[in-house]
C-alpha positions as a printed NumPy array, in Angstrom:
array([[-15.029, 100.763, -36.458],
       [-17.976,  98.366, -36.571],
       [-16.439,  96.484, -39.506],
       [-13.046,  96.419, -37.816],
       [-14.402,  94.961, -34.583],
       [-15.674,  91.918, -36.497],
       [-12.138,  91.008, -37.601],
       [-10.512,  90.537, -34.198],
       [-11.525,  90.43 , -30.517],
       [-11.453,  93.714, -28.63 ],
       [ -9.697,  94.405, -25.357],
       [-12.088,  93.86 , -22.466],
       [-10.35 ,  95.167, -19.336],
       [-11.379,  98.659, -18.191],
       [ -8.941, 101.306, -16.996],
       [ -8.547, 101.14 , -13.225],
       [ -9.125,  97.377, -13.007],
       [ -7.025,  95.646, -10.308],
       [ -6.236,  91.939,  -9.984],
       [ -3.7  ,  89.846,  -8.032],
       [ -0.553,  88.575,  -9.765],
       [ -0.14 ,  84.851,  -8.995],
       [  3.545,  84.873,  -9.999],
       [  6.719,  85.704,  -8.109],
       [  8.106,  89.023,  -9.388],
       [ 11.582,  90.482,  -9.03 ],
       [ 13.114,  93.72 , -10.277],
       [ 16.824,  94.579, -10.386],
       [ 19.026,  97.658, -10.652],
       [ 22.816,  97.533, -10.862],
       [ 22.912,  93.928,  -9.705],
       [ 20.739,  94.681,  -6.66 ],
       [ 17.312,  93.104,  -6.141],
       [ 14.982,  96.089,  -5.717],
       [ 11.928,  93.977,  -4.902],
       [ 11.025,  90.308,  -4.548],
       [  7.327,  89.672,  -4.093],
       [  4.558,  87.132,  -4.402],
       [  1.924,  89.748,  -3.515],
       [  1.995,  92.031,  -6.552],
       [ -1.115,  93.436,  -8.204],
       [ -1.985,  94.132, -11.812],
       [ -3.487,  97.557, -12.509],
       [ -4.683,  98.781, -15.892],
       [ -3.648, 102.407, -16.441],
       [ -4.78 , 101.97 , -20.049],
       [ -6.628,  99.123, -21.705],
       [ -3.865,  97.539, -23.772],
       [ -1.9  ,  95.921, -20.934],
       [ -1.459,  96.208, -17.154],
       [  1.285,  97.486, -14.893],
       [  2.722,  95.739, -11.836],
       [  2.139,  97.279,  -8.414],
       [  4.538,  96.108,  -5.703],
       [  3.848,  96.242,  -1.94 ],
       [  6.266,  98.77 ,  -0.491],
       [  7.093,  96.288,   2.294],
       [  8.512,  93.936,  -0.355],
       [ 11.266,  96.295,  -1.449],
       [ 14.495,  94.401,  -0.712],
       [ 17.162,  96.951,  -1.545],
       [ 16.841, 100.632,  -2.314],
       [ 14.598, 103.39 ,  -1.066],
       [ 12.027, 105.811,  -2.428],
       [ 12.044, 109.583,  -1.982],
       [  8.869, 111.556,  -2.676],
       [  9.472, 114.254,  -5.318],
       [  6.495, 116.354,  -4.223],
       [  4.692, 115.901,  -7.542],
       [  1.228, 114.336,  -7.792],
       [ -0.202, 113.27 , -11.143],
       [ -3.483, 111.737, -12.254],
       [ -2.793, 108.291, -13.678],
       [ -5.444, 106.063, -15.265],
       [ -6.807, 104.602, -11.99 ],
       [ -6.28 , 107.745,  -9.864],
       [ -3.689, 110.116,  -8.394],
       [ -0.145, 108.989,  -7.579],
       [  2.976, 110.647,  -6.137],
       [  6.179, 110.523,  -8.177],
       [  9.234, 108.96 ,  -6.53 ],
       [ 13.016, 108.883,  -6.902],
       [ 14.601, 105.452,  -6.508],
       [ 17.986, 105.087,  -4.781],
       [ 19.777, 101.735,  -5.024],
       [ 23.408, 101.686,  -3.94 ],
       [ 25.13 , 104.394,  -5.984],
       [ 22.263, 104.518,  -8.492],
       [ 19.805, 107.434,  -8.327],
       [ 16.888, 107.255, -10.747],
       [ 14.526, 110.204, -10.698],
       [ 10.89 , 109.697, -11.666],
       [ 11.373, 105.945, -11.354],
       [  8.174, 105.102,  -9.522],
       [  4.704, 106.144,  -8.41 ],
       [  3.037, 105.599,  -5.043],
       [ -0.756, 105.641,  -5.208],
       [ -2.518, 108.444,  -3.357],
       [ -6.019, 109.059,  -1.999],
       [ -8.53 , 108.697,  -4.816],
       [ -6.901, 105.627,  -6.378],
       [ -8.51 , 102.177,  -5.92 ],
       [ -8.181, 101.179,  -2.271],
       [ -6.418,  97.923,  -3.136],
       [ -3.49 ,  99.922,  -4.534],
       [ -2.747, 101.758,  -1.297],
       [  0.664, 100.822,   0.042],
       [  1.947,  99.708,  -3.375],
       [  4.408, 101.261,  -5.784],
       [  4.284, 101.195,  -9.58 ],
       [  7.763, 101.34 , -11.163],
       [  8.414, 102.807, -14.582],
       [  9.497,  99.874, -16.724],
       [ 12.677, 101.519, -18.023],
       [ 13.716, 102.595, -14.509],
       [ 14.78 ,  99.033, -13.661],
       [ 17.532,  97.104, -15.423],
       [ 15.621,  93.829, -15.51 ],
       [ 12.302,  92.255, -14.554],
       [ 11.534,  88.594, -13.849],
       [  8.332,  86.573, -13.655],
       [  9.434,  83.52 , -11.665],
       [ 12.845,  82.922, -13.339],
       [ 11.941,  84.177, -16.819],
       [ 12.946,  87.683, -17.956],
       [ 10.088,  89.949, -19.06 ],
       [ 10.627,  92.677, -21.635],
       [  8.862,  95.904, -22.632],
       [  5.836,  95.659, -20.303],
       [  3.872,  93.108, -18.246],
       [  1.985,  90.438, -20.144],
       [ -1.76 ,  90.699, -19.711],
       [ -3.479,  87.656, -18.18 ],
       [ -6.443,  88.413, -20.463],
       [ -4.457,  88.383, -23.727],
       [ -3.733,  85.377, -25.905],
       [ -1.132,  84.971, -28.635],
       [ -1.728,  81.933, -30.849],
       [  0.319,  81.082, -33.948],
       [ -1.537,  78.637, -36.195],
       [ -0.422,  77.15 , -39.545],
       [ -2.977,  77.917, -42.245],
       [ -3.635,  76.948, -45.871],
       [ -4.955,  80.482, -46.53 ],
       [ -3.311,  82.192, -49.483],
       [ -2.008,  85.718, -48.868],
       [ -1.225,  88.484, -51.36 ],
       [  0.489,  91.678, -50.156],
       [  0.386,  94.873, -52.214],
       [  1.374,  98.482, -51.766],
       [  0.444, 101.181, -54.27 ],
       [ -0.444,  98.426, -56.749],
       [  2.952,  96.736, -56.385],
       [  2.906,  93.072, -55.316],
       [  5.29 ,  92.55 , -52.397],
       [  4.423,  88.945, -51.61 ],
       [  2.186,  86.153, -52.813],
       [  2.092,  83.034, -50.632],
       [  0.001,  79.846, -50.94 ],
       [  0.002,  79.36 , -47.17 ],
       [  0.925,  81.213, -43.989],
       [  1.068,  81.153, -40.212],
       [ -1.674,  83.285, -38.703],
       [ -0.818,  85.   , -35.44 ],
       [ -3.874,  85.901, -33.35 ],
       [ -3.144,  88.429, -30.595],
       [ -5.918,  89.831, -28.435],
       [ -6.793,  93.412, -29.366],
       [ -4.731,  93.436, -32.584],
       [ -5.446,  92.531, -36.197],
       [ -4.47 ,  89.028, -37.3  ],
       [ -0.887,  89.024, -38.575],
       [  0.003,  86.829, -41.537],
       [  3.522,  85.384, -41.359],
       [  4.899,  84.296, -44.738],
       [  7.766,  82.129, -45.893],
       [ 10.605,  84.299, -47.223],
       [ 10.594,  82.399, -50.522],
       [  7.225,  83.99 , -51.369],
       [  8.378,  87.601, -50.891],
       [  9.681,  89.853, -53.672],
       [ 12.816,  91.153, -51.966],
       [ 13.583,  93.491, -54.878],
       [ 10.674,  95.617, -53.603],
       [ 12.012,  95.916, -50.064],
       [ 15.05 ,  97.409, -48.38 ],
       [ 16.425,  96.714, -44.89 ],
       [ 15.453,  99.078, -42.076],
       [ 17.286,  99.791, -38.83 ],
       [ 14.06 ,  99.411, -36.833],
       [ 14.115,  96.974, -33.902],
       [ 11.114,  96.316, -31.687],
       [ 10.429,  94.12 , -28.689],
       [  7.269,  92.34 , -27.616],
       [  6.781,  90.589, -24.263],
       [  4.751,  87.898, -26.042],
       [  6.937,  87.295, -29.111],
       [ 10.46 ,  88.513, -28.313],
       [ 12.872,  90.838, -30.166],
       [ 12.71 ,  91.338, -33.92 ],
       [ 15.677,  90.189, -35.99 ],
       [ 14.852,  92.232, -39.079],
       [ 12.677,  95.036, -40.446],
       [ 12.12 ,  96.094, -44.055],
       [ 10.693,  99.166, -45.766],
       [  9.174,  99.621, -49.213],
       [ 11.857, 100.339, -51.8  ],
       [  9.544, 102.316, -54.075],
       [  8.607, 105.99 , -54.166],
       [  5.727, 106.176, -51.701],
       [  4.58 , 107.825, -48.512],
       [  4.563, 104.466, -46.724],
       [  6.248, 104.653, -43.313],
       [  9.536, 102.971, -42.479],
       [  9.415,  99.389, -41.327],
       [  6.337,  97.851, -42.966],
       [  7.542,  94.249, -42.527],
       [  9.393,  92.373, -39.816],
       [ 10.644,  88.963, -38.677],
       [ 11.439,  87.159, -35.442],
       [ 14.194,  84.635, -36.128],
       [ 14.271,  83.596, -32.467],
       [ 10.812,  84.244, -30.999],
       [  9.638,  83.174, -27.568],
       [  8.669,  79.539, -27.146],
       [  5.001,  80.587, -27.163],
       [  5.346,  81.964, -30.707],
       [  7.907,  79.491, -32.057],
       [  5.903,  78.808, -35.235],
       [  6.667,  82.284, -36.623],
       [ 10.454,  81.78 , -36.427],
       [ 12.102,  83.087, -39.601],
       [  8.817,  84.107, -41.241],
       [  7.927,  87.655, -42.319],
       [  4.78 ,  89.648, -41.547],
       [  3.541,  92.958, -42.944],
       [  1.649,  95.678, -41.094],
       [ -2.007,  95.349, -42.104],
       [ -2.25 ,  99.073, -41.359],
       [  0.224, 100.032, -44.121],
       [ -0.272,  97.495, -46.936],
       [ -3.194,  95.898, -48.778],
       [ -3.773,  92.265, -47.832],
       [ -5.826,  89.817, -49.86 ],
       [ -6.527,  86.571, -47.989],
       [ -8.137,  83.674, -49.834],
       [ -9.176,  86.084, -52.585],
       [-10.807,  88.651, -50.29 ],
       [ -9.26 ,  92.095, -49.842],
       [ -9.104,  93.005, -46.147],
       [ -9.823,  96.576, -44.975],
       [ -6.837,  98.367, -43.51 ],
       [ -7.318,  98.6  , -39.734],
       [ -6.602, 101.794, -37.824],
       [ -3.584, 101.855, -35.539],
       [ -4.603, 100.492, -32.116],
       [ -5.437, 103.079, -29.438],
       [ -3.419, 103.018, -26.276]])
């Protein structure tokens, strides 16, 4: 762990931390605006990224019904709620903070992300989870050479790359497709989404006989504007392959803790 921490910055926000959200937030279900607020709070239930907490007074349409179940979340206890919006009934859709949680959270509700059909920061859709105000995602062109191997098989060898630096994660090395040995890879059905980078357009697995997991490489053909430099390039999971950068073999990092 000591060696790993040298390679990329660690997450710094403790569980239970609360901060104001300076952006207008809206959430929708079935075409109805469930909430519209400029008074939301961030709360960290785990270190990787925050959740949005919405003042109950800022619910526009819909109502909450207490399910009589209290659970200890990261910052403290909360009561589970059913959300009713028009004809839609979504059980376990939200949590209202209870005594023992940080005082600033009283009178706010934390919605499960999947319980709403869509989320907006200002007028931009947000996917997967809220973006942390303490995280950066920088994509920088680099003259570093990158060699990718798995079980002694060379999967890629590139004279340059785009390095993507994302707070709390290992550096990802995005390579031009011309420098990848596609005979060693096969398409995978995996699709993932990232609130910082967008939705993947392709995933690939190792074509050889190995215990490597599915989906060791991926691409974003149409990333967010913030990560536009990685468009069409391919990255490999540092955790599942051996990377040599500028002649130095990198240690495989452990999967990030939630």
